Each structure stands twice: as structure tokens, then as C-alpha cells.
C-alpha positions as MATLAB code, in Angstrom:
seq = 'MKIMETIDRNLLLAHKLEKLREFWGKRVSPEDEELMERHIHYLRESGAMEGILKPGDQAPVFQLSNQRNEIISSTDLLNKGPLVVSFYRGSWCPYCVEEVKVLNNVYNQIRDAGADLVVISPQQFSRTEKQANEIQLQYNMLVDVDNKTGKAFGLVYEFPDYLKQLYMKRFGNDIQQINEGSAWELPVPARFVIGQNGIILDVKADADYRYRPEPLDTVALLKRL';
ca = [
       0.000    0.000    0.000;
       1.305    3.461   -0.851;
       1.897    5.717    2.114;
      -0.472    8.307    0.616;
      -3.367    5.899    1.129;
      -2.886    5.848    4.906;
      -3.106    9.560    5.783;
      -5.617   12.412    5.688;
      -6.585   13.122    2.052;
      -6.527   16.863    2.749;
      -2.744   16.694    3.226;
      -2.137   15.070   -0.142;
      -1.093   16.863   -3.288;
      -3.459   14.656   -5.304;
      -6.412   15.993   -3.314;
      -5.340   19.613   -3.767;
      -4.879   19.139   -7.516;
      -8.284   17.469   -7.780;
      -9.844   20.571   -6.230;
      -7.985   22.786   -8.699;
      -9.185   20.704  -11.654;
     -12.744   21.059  -10.419;
     -12.325   24.820   -9.935;
     -10.774   25.548  -13.323;
     -12.991   23.045  -15.110;
     -15.935   25.348  -14.380;
     -14.135   28.466  -15.595;
     -12.560   27.358  -18.868;
     -14.728   27.315  -21.975;
     -15.171   24.064  -23.944;
     -13.286   25.684  -26.834;
     -10.292   26.579  -24.642;
     -10.404   23.163  -23.005;
     -10.250   21.522  -26.438;
      -7.108   23.480  -27.326;
      -5.346   22.476  -24.118;
      -6.372   18.851  -24.498;
      -5.139   18.910  -28.092;
      -1.671   19.902  -26.961;
      -1.566   17.317  -24.164;
      -2.539   14.673  -26.704;
       0.172   15.922  -29.052;
       2.856   15.621  -26.366;
       1.749   12.071  -25.610;
       1.388   10.859  -29.192;
       4.168   12.717  -31.025;
       7.043   11.007  -29.226;
       7.959   14.200  -27.356;
       7.813   12.360  -24.021;
      10.177    9.645  -25.218;
      13.144   12.009  -24.975;
      12.792   12.348  -21.199;
      15.671   10.716  -19.337;
      14.845    7.349  -17.786;
      15.936    5.276  -14.791;
      19.454    4.051  -15.418;
      20.477    7.155  -17.357;
      23.218    9.450  -16.116;
      21.736   12.680  -14.802;
      23.045   15.911  -16.324;
      25.264   18.022  -14.089;
      23.940   21.524  -13.439;
      24.869   24.732  -11.652;
      21.982   27.165  -11.233;
      21.142   30.236   -9.152;
      18.702   29.800   -6.269;
      16.200   32.230   -4.708;
      19.057   33.945   -2.829;
      21.095   34.290   -6.023;
      23.574   31.647   -4.816;
      25.021   29.117   -7.247;
      23.838   25.605   -6.403;
      25.745   22.656   -7.849;
      24.166   19.240   -8.348;
      27.617   17.689   -7.885;
      27.965   19.255   -4.433;
      24.496   18.084   -3.389;
      25.069   14.529   -4.642;
      28.294   14.332   -2.657;
      26.079   14.433    0.445;
      23.368   11.968   -0.611;
      20.608   11.229   -3.139;
      18.916   14.184   -4.794;
      15.307   14.820   -5.784;
      15.013   17.159   -8.776;
      11.532   18.476   -9.495;
      10.766   20.574  -12.582;
       7.790   22.910  -12.563;
       6.439   25.593  -14.892;
       6.356   28.685  -12.680;
       4.550   30.631   -9.973;
       1.851   31.676  -12.488;
       0.652   28.045  -12.660;
      -1.704   27.149   -9.752;
      -0.907   23.442  -10.058;
       2.805   24.190   -9.711;
       2.164   26.425   -6.697;
       0.417   23.605   -4.846;
       3.186   21.142   -5.688;
       5.875   23.529   -4.425;
       3.949   24.020   -1.161;
       3.442   20.313   -0.499;
       7.104   19.589   -1.262;
       7.944   22.268    1.294;
       5.732   20.497    3.826;
       7.573   17.180    3.372;
      11.067   18.608    2.943;
      12.119   17.626    6.470;
      11.077   14.044    5.707;
      13.218   14.111    2.571;
      16.174   15.330    4.630;
      15.507   12.691    7.311;
      15.743   10.062    4.547;
      19.267   11.289    3.814;
      18.421   13.126    0.584;
      17.985   16.691   -0.601;
      15.566   18.442   -2.956;
      15.732   21.183   -5.570;
      12.898   22.507   -7.707;
      13.694   24.023  -11.083;
      11.742   26.498  -13.195;
      12.587   28.687  -16.201;
      10.839   31.716  -14.687;
      12.856   34.888  -14.125;
      14.769   35.357  -10.874;
      12.458   38.040   -9.442;
       9.470   35.687   -9.619;
      11.459   32.849   -8.071;
      12.653   35.080   -5.232;
       9.109   36.340   -4.567;
       7.570   32.865   -4.609;
      10.210   31.436   -2.265;
       9.840   34.300    0.204;
       6.047   34.176    0.240;
       5.940   30.560    1.393;
       9.170   30.611    3.432;
      10.676   27.941    1.232;
      13.106   25.611    2.994;
      14.782   24.110   -0.059;
      16.546   25.526   -3.117;
      14.352   26.906   -5.887;
      16.521   27.191   -8.985;
      16.317   29.431  -12.060;
      16.861   27.579  -15.336;
      17.585   30.338  -17.842;
      16.272   29.400  -21.294;
      15.406   25.911  -19.992;
      18.970   24.695  -20.528;
      18.821   22.145  -17.712;
      15.266   21.139  -18.599;
      16.443   20.445  -22.135;
      19.315   18.317  -20.823;
      16.716   16.194  -18.993;
      14.612   15.966  -22.183;
      11.607   17.851  -20.824;
      11.234   21.035  -22.854;
       8.665   21.748  -25.548;
       7.935   24.864  -27.602;
       4.439   26.301  -27.723;
       2.464   25.931  -30.965;
       0.835   29.175  -32.131;
      -2.694   28.163  -31.073;
      -1.553   27.479  -27.508;
       0.527   30.665  -27.398;
      -2.534   32.709  -28.355;
      -4.657   30.929  -25.736;
      -2.194   31.652  -22.929;
      -1.890   35.293  -23.982;
      -5.560   36.102  -24.570;
      -7.331   33.829  -22.074;
      -4.879   33.761  -19.160;
      -2.755   36.849  -19.775;
       0.468   34.854  -19.527;
       3.293   35.835  -21.851;
       5.529   32.845  -21.130;
       8.523   34.219  -22.988;
       8.349   37.442  -20.968;
       7.733   35.630  -17.675;
      10.835   33.551  -18.295;
      12.863   36.364  -19.859;
      13.610   33.656  -22.406;
      14.513   33.459  -26.053;
      11.457   31.358  -26.971;
       7.998   30.264  -25.824;
       9.141   27.109  -24.034;
       8.271   25.202  -20.879;
       9.345   21.932  -19.273;
       6.962   19.047  -18.816;
       6.464   18.890  -15.019;
       8.589   16.002  -13.771;
      10.337   14.623  -10.709;
      13.606   12.698  -10.761;
      15.295   10.793   -7.950;
      19.046   10.630   -8.525;
      21.448    8.354   -6.670;
      24.760    9.561   -5.269;
      26.555    8.091   -8.279;
      24.546   10.391  -10.546;
      22.368    7.617  -11.962;
      18.651    8.331  -12.227;
      16.713    5.914  -10.017;
      13.136    7.058  -10.619;
      11.261    9.353  -12.990;
       7.700   10.621  -12.841;
       6.554   12.866  -15.693;
       3.133   13.582  -17.180;
       2.246   15.535  -20.312;
      -0.878   16.704  -18.456;
       0.350   19.504  -16.152;
      -2.750   19.056  -13.954;
      -1.329   15.820  -12.497;
       1.851   15.494  -10.402;
       3.530   12.678   -8.458;
       2.678   12.518   -4.768;
       5.553   13.900   -2.615;
       4.948   11.333    0.122;
       5.473    8.556   -2.424;
       8.840   10.156   -3.204;
       9.650   10.148    0.522;
       8.692    6.478    0.732;
      11.015    5.676   -2.195;
      13.908    7.517   -0.560;
      13.415    5.562    2.650;
      13.713    2.321    0.707;
      17.044    3.242   -0.891;
];
């Protein structure tokens, strides 16, 4: 039995995301919903997801700035123990916000299991700093300029024109401006568990950004290592 099945549902990320899906499902038109579903289907059927690194692959090495503008090295973190690397889209995405909060809630359990955690987003530094301060983030939130690290993990996709127009007109999100990037690109939300030798032990990624792996399941995996 997964650990998430034995605790209060209200503490689970899955429950919080379910509530968000219900909330936004009532506020998005059928036409807009069709466009978003079309892109999710494209990511699943086009082979775009097949480029994501898998268990057994060597994890890319990265050095990125955190919310305090400090350089964080994956090599340094892995010298101390296993590392959880979670990619998210940005503070403008309500599903990402909930994931970041729940990961913050279980961060001490991750540390107790002998591991560490970083979350990575392409959003500009000022947004990362603000988000981290607002929720008193305990772990490192890293800025991935132009999605370079996300691309190394095989996660990044470029927006088709129809989706770009939807995000601009319906949600008011200029992704290229939010990221201060060179293109309209985002990573598929994903979570990797990397062993001390740099080998990827577990990967959870979903083309549908409305679903994320349960943090307590990640904790349970770390305890089994």
C-alpha cells in the first residue's frame, strides 16, 4: 500500500490538484479546453515524451542560481546523498504552486531520509525570489535560464501558435516574458530521484500539467534506498 493511502486526504497533493481541476474546469470554456487537451494529446502521441531521461540514465550536471542568487551545484548536493530534482512551470501556474507548497511540507522528511531536494523552473529570478519568500521555502528553488537544464533532462517543448494565443488572450500569460527567455518554451512537469553516483533511479513525468507525483510517495522511495 502506498503511504499516501494511509493519511488524511486533505494533506495530499493529489487531493489539492483534484480541487484545482474542479475549480478551473468550471471556468474554462469548452473551446479553450479543447485546445489544451489537443496539446496534451500531441505531447503524448508525437514522441515528445520519449526524450525524457529514464531510470538508469546518467543525470546531467547543473549549476543554477537559487532564490538567494547563490550558485547551487548538483555535484555538491550529490556528494552528500541522493537528490530529488523536481521541474515545474512557474509561480503563475496554480498546479505548480500547490506542488511547491506540499514539497515544502515534506522537505524535512526528505532530509531525514538522507536526501535533498531542488525545484527548477525557467521563470525569471524576481518571480522565483518572490515565490520562495512568500511561502518561506526551505529548499533551493533554482532558475533555469532558457530551460537549458530542462532540455538536458529531455523535458522542454515549444508552444504551438494556437496554444501561445490561448495563454496570452485567455490567461494573460506571456511565457517568454515571464521567463525572460529566447522562446515560448516550458518543461513538462517532472520529478527525478538521482542516486549519489549520478544515476537516475526514478522518474515521474506527465504531459498533463494538472497531475503530479505525490511527494509522500517520493519520501517512501527515498526511505527504501
